[in-house]
C-alpha positions as CSV (number, residue, x, y, z in Angstrom):
1,X,20.1,-48.8,-175.5
2,X,19.0,-45.4,-174.7
3,X,19.4,-44.4,-170.8
4,X,16.1,-43.9,-168.2
5,X,16.0,-40.0,-168.3
6,X,13.5,-39.4,-165.4
7,X,12.3,-35.8,-166.0
8,X,8.7,-34.7,-166.1
9,X,8.9,-30.5,-167.7
10,X,11.6,-28.2,-166.7
11,X,10.0,-27.4,-163.6
12,X,9.8,-31.0,-161.8
13,X,12.9,-33.0,-162.1
14,X,12.4,-36.6,-160.8
15,X,15.9,-37.2,-159.3
16,X,16.2,-33.9,-157.8
17,X,13.8,-36.0,-155.3
18,X,15.2,-39.1,-155.5
19,X,17.4,-37.4,-153.8
20,X,21.1,-39.7,-154.6
21,X,19.1,-43.2,-155.0
22,X,20.9,-44.2,-158.1
23,X,19.1,-44.0,-162.1
24,X,16.3,-46.3,-162.2
25,X,17.9,-47.6,-165.0
26,X,15.3,-50.2,-166.8
27,X,18.1,-51.8,-169.5
28,X,14.7,-51.0,-171.4
29,X,15.0,-48.8,-174.7
30,X,12.6,-46.4,-174.2
31,X,9.9,-45.8,-175.6
32,X,9.0,-49.5,-175.4
33,X,6.0,-50.7,-173.7
34,X,6.1,-51.9,-170.3
35,X,3.5,-53.6,-168.5
36,X,2.8,-52.6,-164.6
37,X,1.3,-54.5,-162.5
38,X,-1.1,-51.9,-160.6
39,X,-3.0,-52.9,-157.4
40,X,-4.4,-49.5,-156.3
41,X,-2.0,-48.8,-153.9
42,X,0.9,-46.1,-153.6
43,X,3.7,-48.6,-154.2
44,X,2.5,-49.5,-157.9
45,X,1.1,-46.0,-158.2
46,X,4.2,-44.7,-157.9
47,X,6.0,-47.2,-160.2
48,X,3.5,-46.4,-162.9
49,X,4.0,-43.1,-162.3
50,X,8.1,-43.1,-162.5
51,X,7.8,-45.5,-166.0
52,X,5.2,-42.8,-167.6
53,X,7.3,-39.9,-167.4
54,X,10.6,-41.9,-168.0
55,X,9.1,-41.9,-171.4
56,X,8.0,-45.4,-171.6
57,X,4.8,-46.6,-172.9
58,X,3.2,-47.7,-170.6
59,X,-0.2,-50.0,-170.2
60,X,-1.9,-50.5,-166.6
61,X,-3.2,-54.0,-165.4
62,X,-5.3,-54.4,-162.4
63,X,-6.2,-58.0,-160.8
64,X,-9.4,-59.1,-158.8
65,X,-8.6,-61.3,-157.3
66,X,-11.5,-62.2,-154.6
67,X,-15.3,-60.9,-154.5
68,X,-17.6,-60.9,-150.8
69,X,-18.4,-64.5,-151.9
70,X,-15.3,-66.2,-152.0
71,X,-14.0,-64.6,-148.9
72,X,-14.5,-61.7,-146.1
73,X,-13.8,-58.4,-147.8
74,X,-11.8,-55.7,-145.1
75,X,-10.9,-52.7,-145.1
76,X,-7.2,-51.3,-146.9
77,X,-6.9,-54.8,-148.5
78,X,-5.2,-55.1,-152.1
79,X,-7.4,-55.7,-155.6
80,X,-10.7,-55.2,-154.1
81,X,-13.1,-53.0,-155.0
82,X,-12.2,-50.1,-153.8
83,X,-8.3,-50.4,-154.8
84,X,-9.7,-51.2,-158.7
85,X,-11.4,-47.7,-158.8
86,X,-8.5,-46.5,-156.9
87,X,-6.0,-47.6,-159.4
88,X,-8.3,-46.6,-162.5
89,X,-7.9,-42.9,-160.7
90,X,-4.3,-43.1,-160.8
91,X,-4.1,-44.5,-164.9
92,X,-6.7,-41.3,-165.4
93,X,-4.8,-38.5,-163.6
94,X,-1.6,-40.1,-165.4
95,X,-2.9,-40.6,-169.1
96,X,-2.1,-43.8,-168.7
97,X,-4.6,-47.4,-170.3
98,X,-5.7,-49.3,-167.7
99,X,-7.1,-52.9,-168.1
100,X,-9.0,-55.2,-164.9
101,X,-8.7,-58.5,-165.3
102,X,-10.1,-61.3,-163.5
103,X,-8.1,-63.5,-162.0
104,X,-11.1,-64.4,-159.1
105,X,-10.5,-68.2,-160.5
106,X,-6.9,-68.6,-161.0
107,X,-6.5,-66.7,-157.2
108,X,-9.1,-69.2,-155.6
109,X,-7.6,-72.7,-157.1
110,X,-3.9,-70.9,-156.6
111,X,-3.9,-69.6,-153.2
112,X,-7.1,-69.7,-151.0
113,X,-7.6,-73.2,-151.9
114,X,-3.3,-73.8,-150.7
115,X,-3.6,-71.3,-147.8
116,X,-7.1,-74.2,-146.3
117,X,-5.5,-77.7,-147.1
118,X,-2.1,-76.5,-146.2
119,X,-3.7,-75.2,-142.4
120,X,-5.4,-78.3,-142.7
121,X,-2.1,-80.4,-143.0
122,X,-0.5,-79.0,-139.9
123,X,1.7,-77.1,-141.4
124,X,1.8,-72.8,-142.0
125,X,1.0,-71.1,-145.1
126,X,2.5,-68.0,-146.7
127,X,0.3,-67.0,-149.1
128,X,1.9,-63.8,-150.7
129,X,4.7,-65.7,-152.4
130,X,1.9,-68.1,-153.5
131,X,0.1,-64.9,-155.1
132,X,3.2,-64.1,-156.5
133,X,4.9,-67.4,-157.9
134,X,1.9,-68.5,-159.3
135,X,-0.4,-65.5,-160.4
136,X,1.5,-62.3,-160.6
137,X,4.6,-63.9,-161.7
138,X,3.5,-66.5,-163.9
139,X,-0.5,-65.3,-165.1
140,X,-0.3,-62.0,-165.5
141,X,3.6,-61.5,-166.7
142,X,2.5,-64.1,-170.0
143,X,-0.6,-61.5,-170.3
144,X,2.3,-58.8,-169.7
145,X,3.5,-60.2,-172.9
146,X,0.5,-61.3,-174.5
147,X,0.4,-57.0,-174.6
148,X,3.5,-56.3,-175.7
149,X,5.2,-55.4,-173.6
150,X,9.0,-55.7,-173.2
151,X,8.9,-55.8,-169.6
152,X,6.7,-55.9,-166.1
153,X,6.7,-53.3,-163.8
154,X,5.8,-54.0,-160.0
155,X,5.9,-52.0,-156.5
156,X,8.1,-54.7,-154.4
157,X,10.6,-53.2,-152.5
158,X,13.8,-55.6,-154.1
159,X,16.5,-55.1,-157.0
160,X,16.7,-56.4,-160.0
161,X,21.1,-56.4,-160.6
162,X,22.7,-56.8,-163.7
163,X,25.6,-59.8,-163.0
164,X,28.2,-61.1,-164.9
165,X,26.2,-64.1,-165.1
166,X,22.9,-62.1,-166.1
167,X,20.1,-60.7,-163.6
168,X,20.2,-60.8,-160.0
169,X,18.2,-60.3,-157.3
170,X,19.1,-57.9,-154.5
171,X,17.5,-57.1,-151.1
172,X,15.4,-53.5,-151.0
173,X,17.9,-50.8,-150.2
174,X,15.0,-50.1,-146.9
175,X,15.8,-53.0,-144.9
176,X,12.4,-51.9,-143.2
177,X,10.2,-52.7,-146.9
178,X,12.6,-55.4,-148.0
179,X,10.3,-58.1,-149.6
180,X,12.7,-60.8,-150.9
181,X,11.3,-63.5,-148.3
182,X,8.1,-63.0,-150.3
183,X,10.1,-63.0,-154.2
184,X,12.4,-66.3,-153.2
185,X,10.3,-68.3,-156.0
186,X,11.5,-66.1,-159.0
187,X,12.6,-67.7,-161.6
188,X,16.0,-66.4,-164.1
189,X,13.3,-66.1,-166.8
190,X,10.7,-64.4,-164.9
191,X,13.6,-61.5,-163.8
192,X,14.7,-61.5,-167.3
193,X,11.1,-59.6,-167.7
194,X,10.5,-58.1,-164.4
195,X,12.1,-54.1,-163.5
196,X,11.1,-53.3,-159.7
197,X,11.8,-49.3,-159.8
198,X,10.9,-48.4,-156.0
199,X,14.0,-51.3,-154.6
200,X,16.4,-48.4,-154.1
201,X,14.2,-46.4,-152.7
202,X,13.0,-45.9,-148.4
203,X,9.6,-46.0,-148.5
204,X,9.5,-41.6,-147.2
205,X,10.6,-41.4,-150.8
206,X,7.5,-42.7,-152.2
207,X,5.3,-41.4,-150.5
208,X,6.9,-38.1,-151.0
209,X,6.5,-38.8,-155.4
210,X,3.3,-39.5,-154.7
211,X,2.2,-36.5,-153.0
212,X,4.4,-34.3,-155.7
213,X,3.2,-35.5,-157.9
214,X,-0.5,-35.4,-156.5
215,X,-1.8,-39.2,-157.1
216,X,-5.0,-39.6,-155.7
217,X,-4.1,-42.4,-153.7
218,X,-1.0,-40.8,-152.3
219,X,-2.2,-40.6,-148.4
220,X,-4.1,-43.5,-148.9
221,X,-2.4,-46.5,-145.6
222,X,-0.5,-49.4,-146.5
223,X,-2.0,-52.8,-147.1
224,X,-1.4,-54.6,-144.2
225,X,-1.8,-58.7,-143.3
226,X,-3.4,-60.9,-145.7
227,X,-5.4,-59.3,-148.3
228,X,-8.2,-62.2,-148.2
229,X,-8.2,-62.5,-144.5
230,X,-10.3,-59.9,-142.3
231,X,-8.3,-58.7,-139.1
232,X,-5.7,-61.5,-139.4
233,X,-8.7,-64.5,-138.5
234,X,-6.7,-67.5,-140.6
235,X,-8.8,-69.8,-138.8
236,X,-12.1,-68.3,-140.3
237,X,-10.9,-68.2,-143.5
238,X,-10.3,-71.5,-143.8
239,X,-13.3,-72.6,-142.0
240,X,-15.6,-71.1,-144.5
241,X,-13.5,-72.8,-147.0
242,X,-13.6,-76.0,-146.0
243,X,-16.4,-76.5,-143.8
244,X,-16.7,-78.9,-140.7
245,X,-12.8,-79.7,-141.5
246,X,-11.1,-78.7,-138.2
247,X,-11.7,-80.8,-136.2
248,X,-10.9,-81.6,-132.4
249,X,-8.2,-83.2,-131.2
250,X,-5.7,-83.9,-128.1
251,X,-2.8,-81.7,-126.9
252,X,0.1,-84.0,-125.7
253,X,3.3,-83.9,-125.0
254,X,6.5,-85.0,-126.0
255,X,6.1,-88.7,-124.2
256,X,2.9,-88.6,-126.4
257,X,0.6,-87.8,-123.0
258,X,-2.6,-86.1,-123.3
259,X,-2.4,-82.9,-121.3
260,X,-5.9,-81.2,-123.0
261,X,-7.7,-80.5,-126.0
262,X,-7.8,-78.3,-128.8
263,X,-10.6,-77.1,-131.4
264,X,-8.6,-78.0,-134.7
265,X,-4.9,-77.6,-135.8
266,X,-5.6,-75.1,-137.4
267,X,-5.5,-72.3,-135.1
268,X,-2.1,-73.8,-133.9
269,X,1.9,-73.1,-135.8
270,X,5.3,-74.3,-134.4
271,X,6.5,-71.7,-131.9
272,X,3.9,-70.9,-130.8
273,X,3.0,-70.0,-127.2
274,X,-0.4,-68.4,-126.2
275,X,-3.7,-69.7,-127.0
276,X,-2.8,-73.3,-125.6
277,X,-4.8,-73.5,-122.7
278,X,-2.6,-76.1,-120.8
279,X,-0.5,-75.1,-117.9
280,X,2.4,-77.7,-116.7
281,X,4.1,-75.4,-113.9
282,X,6.7,-74.6,-117.0
283,X,6.4,-72.4,-120.3
284,X,5.0,-74.7,-123.4
285,X,5.6,-74.1,-127.1
286,X,3.9,-75.7,-129.9
287,X,6.7,-78.3,-131.1
288,X,4.5,-80.2,-133.6
289,X,2.0,-80.5,-135.4
290,X,0.4,-84.1,-136.4
291,X,-2.9,-83.4,-139.1
292,X,-3.2,-87.0,-139.2
293,X,-3.1,-87.7,-135.7
294,X,-5.3,-84.6,-135.0
295,X,-2.6,-84.0,-132.2
296,X,-1.0,-81.0,-131.3
297,X,2.8,-81.4,-129.7
298,X,4.2,-79.1,-127.0
299,X,7.1,-78.6,-124.7
300,X,9.7,-77.0,-123.9
301,X,10.9,-73.9,-125.7
302,X,14.7,-76.2,-125.5
303,X,12.5,-78.8,-127.8
304,X,12.2,-75.8,-130.6
305,X,15.6,-76.1,-131.3
306,X,16.8,-77.3,-134.8
307,X,20.0,-77.1,-137.5
308,X,18.4,-78.9,-140.1
309,X,16.0,-78.0,-142.4
310,X,14.3,-80.3,-144.9
311,X,12.9,-78.0,-147.8
312,X,10.9,-79.0,-151.5
313,X,10.0,-77.0,-154.4
314,X,13.9,-75.7,-154.3
315,X,14.0,-72.4,-156.7
316,X,18.0,-71.0,-157.4
317,X,19.0,-67.8,-158.7
318,X,22.9,-68.2,-157.9
319,X,25.4,-69.7,-160.2
320,X,26.2,-72.6,-161.5
321,X,23.6,-75.7,-161.2
322,X,22.3,-75.8,-157.6
323,X,23.3,-79.7,-157.6
324,X,26.2,-79.0,-157.6
325,X,26.3,-76.6,-154.8
326,X,24.6,-78.5,-152.2
327,X,27.0,-81.4,-153.1
328,X,29.8,-78.4,-152.7
329,X,28.6,-77.7,-149.2
330,X,28.0,-74.2,-150.1
331,X,27.8,-71.3,-147.4
332,X,24.8,-69.1,-147.6
333,X,23.0,-67.1,-145.0
334,X,19.7,-68.3,-144.2
335,X,16.1,-66.8,-143.5
336,X,13.1,-69.0,-141.9
337,X,10.9,-66.2,-141.0
338,X,10.0,-62.9,-142.6
339,X,10.8,-61.1,-139.4
340,X,14.1,-62.4,-138.9
341,X,17.5,-61.3,-139.8
342,X,19.8,-63.7,-142.4
343,X,21.7,-66.4,-140.4
344,X,25.0,-68.3,-141.5
345,X,24.5,-71.9,-142.9
346,X,25.6,-74.1,-145.9
347,X,23.4,-76.2,-148.6
348,X,23.4,-79.8,-148.4
349,X,22.8,-83.2,-150.6
350,X,20.6,-85.4,-149.2
351,X,21.0,-89.3,-150.0
352,X,17.4,-91.1,-149.8
353,X,18.0,-92.4,-147.0
354,X,18.3,-89.3,-145.2
355,X,16.0,-87.1,-146.9
356,X,12.5,-85.9,-144.4
357,X,9.0,-87.5,-146.3
358,X,8.3,-84.9,-149.0
359,X,11.4,-82.6,-149.1
360,X,13.6,-83.1,-151.9
361,X,17.5,-83.7,-152.6
362,X,18.6,-80.5,-151.3
363,X,18.2,-79.4,-147.2
364,X,19.8,-76.7,-145.2
365,X,21.8,-77.4,-142.1
366,X,22.4,-74.5,-139.7
367,X,24.9,-72.6,-138.1
368,X,23.9,-71.7,-135.2
369,X,20.5,-73.7,-134.0
370,X,16.9,-72.1,-135.1
371,X,13.4,-71.9,-133.2
372,X,10.5,-72.1,-134.3
373,X,11.1,-73.5,-137.8
374,X,7.3,-74.5,-139.3
375,X,6.8,-76.7,-141.7
376,X,4.5,-74.3,-144.8
377,X,7.3,-71.4,-144.7
378,X,10.2,-70.5,-146.6
379,X,13.5,-71.4,-146.4
380,X,15.1,-68.0,-148.0
381,X,18.7,-68.2,-148.9
382,X,21.4,-65.2,-149.3
383,X,24.7,-64.8,-150.3
384,X,26.7,-65.3,-147.3
385,X,28.9,-61.7,-147.3
386,X,29.0,-59.3,-144.4
387,X,25.7,-57.6,-146.6
388,X,23.6,-61.0,-147.3
389,X,22.8,-58.8,-150.4
390,X,22.1,-61.4,-152.9
391,X,19.0,-63.6,-153.1
392,X,19.8,-67.6,-154.0
393,X,17.2,-69.0,-153.6
394,X,14.5,-71.2,-151.1
395,X,12.1,-73.6,-151.1
396,X,9.1,-74.8,-149.0
397,X,10.2,-76.2,-145.5
398,X,8.9,-79.9,-144.7
399,X,10.4,-80.2,-141.7
400,X,13.4,-80.0,-139.2
401,X,15.5,-81.7,-137.1
402,X,19.2,-82.0,-135.4
403,X,22.6,-83.2,-137.1
404,X,26.0,-82.7,-136.0
405,X,27.4,-79.8,-137.7
406,X,31.3,-80.3,-138.4
407,X,33.8,-77.9,-137.1
């Protein structure tokens, strides 16, 4: 199988620019077709260029995900009108075919509707994970196969490494750009088909490559926040998708005593301190959101501390079977928020009477209690070694509590 050679011409060798980042070996024979997901941003544009100049037959695909009629469009969002044009301009610059696929209906049903329903249920969603899970790595991946692709490349900052039992998912070399938390639900079958050229590069190198290649998006700022949420105003999007669904209710203390009113549970998440509008002589935090009763439960910071996390829709990229790993109490590292470092814990197998409603049989016990573990967020598993480098899967948080941890 031919190795991937990154040479454009005699004057510009990409390996020199990469400065020791290592070869971007796709483990795909030279000349094969690789479909590149192009959002119109710098990362996916450089991805397309790297694959192109490595000698592959590249096809660029951009998804049109939403318009003004569904959500308020915002400057700097991905997969919007200007970004589609930017992706087209990059494809023209590289001399590769480019297709725009209308995925608005799929995106609306699989991501935006779920976003609204999750908030209304009192949980805090992560639509970027759902987009990867249900649209990009499912529908788009299927389209890439239909286009004759031997692989699909994306601009995500994460690494795919060949392991003794098949492809493994690893955290990005640039810790500040690592996107492993948002890709935990990638399946082994999907990982066999996916490639991530930027996983071993720092963001500065990606920018430098875009400039050196004179890509028209070289100085384009990175997209911020959720693509269909203007200025981070989540509640306004939920209210637009579900008019009148956000009803006011009570703010109560841990004993159920009413201490205030709120305009709707969609405005609150576990761990929140600001914007509660109540004062009790000590700092108060959102401890629980009870959507059925339209109650926001608040309490002191100590009430946020939990040592067991209940999850559903658990995915597993580790070796062997997930059930066996859980029954053995396999040690792992866990992230319950994208911005937190991995912390030690172990998988546990929960019998029916031990499970939280709506949770599966696999749970996680934390060695050190965590605060602000919010339903709707992801609990992502990493290897227990010192680097916590390998991504082992994860699940969606449905609840948390305390449990006596064995010594």
